[in-house]
N, C-alpha and C positions, 0 to 999 in steps of 0.2 A: 453367569456373567461376571466377569472379573470386577474388582473394586473400581469404583469411579475415582478418577483423579481430578481434583479441582485445585485452582491456583488463587493465591492472594499476592497481590503486588502493589507497587506504588500507584497512587492515583494522581491524575493530572489536577492542576488548580480548577476550582469551581468555573464552569463555562468553557473550559479548554479541553482539548483532546489530544492524545498522543499521536505523533506521526506514525503511520502504518508501518513504514520500513523500520523505524526505530523499535517499535513494539515487537514486530516480527523477528528482528535480530536479537532483541532481549530475551523473547520467549525461547528461541532456539538455544541460548546460552543457559536459560534456567533449566530447560530439558537436558542438556548436557550435564550440569552440575548435579542434578538430581535423578540422574538415569537409573542408578540402582533402585532407588525408592520407586520410581515409575515402573520399572520391569517387575519388581515384587508385587506392586499392586496389580499389574495387568496379568500376573500369573496366579493370582490369589483365587481361592475357590469361590463358587457362587455364593452370594449373600454377604460377602466381606464388607466391612464398613468403608465409608468414603475415606479416601487419602487426601489430605490437604497439603499442598506444597506452598509454604510460606516463604516468599521470595521478597518481602517488604524490606529486609535489612541487607540488601545485595548491592551495595554502592560500587563494588568492584566490577560489575557486569557492564555491558556496553551501555552508554547513556541513552535516556528516553528524552527526546525533545518534543516540545509542543508543536502541532501542526500549525502551519501559518496560511496554507492555501491548499488547493486542489490542483493535481496535475498527474501526469505520468511519471512513473519511476522506472528508469531505463531497463533494469533486469527483469522487471515485472510488468512490462506494458500489456501483457495479455489479460491483466486484471482490470485494466481500464483506469479510469480517473480514481486517484485515491487522496486521502488527506495526508499531507507530507510536511515536513520541517524544511528549512532553508537548505540543508545539506542534501536532501533527497530529492527535491523538485528537479526535474529534467530541465536543463536550460536550453533555450533556443538561441541560435545565432542569426541576427537580422542582416540581411544583405541588401545593398541597393539594387534595384532591378532597372534603374534608368526611368522610372515612371510607369504608369499604368496605362497600357494600350489597349483600348477597346475598339472593335470594329465600327466603321462609320454606320449611321443609322440606315437600316434597310439592307446591309450586307450580312449581318448575323455571323454566327459561328457555324461553319460548315458541318453537317451531320447532327446538328442539335435542333431539336424541335421541329422536325419536317424539313421541307426543302428551303425555307427561308432562314433557317438557323434559329439559334437561341434569341437573337435580338432582332431578327428580321421579320 
């Protein structure tokens, strides 16, 4: 098995977490920067020592922002709800619908919950 590659990077403040999308982008940039080291580790013979990637002093990489909420990230909605920063939370656009229209009692919603409908 090739050498194991482990990473050391900046830590968020106590009690905080990095935005998933920021960390994902940052890690991709670290992998690019250290590609030669990683490739050498991955092609090392069995029993090779662990290779540490120290990316703690890489201020020129994409910034890491603190997560402020959970939500969907547009390009990665297939991953579900993630912890994200303000920049990566997917915004919604509220539109007026002209009010909420419910069927009158006893009429229900056709096709829902049997013959009488969902509310019938």
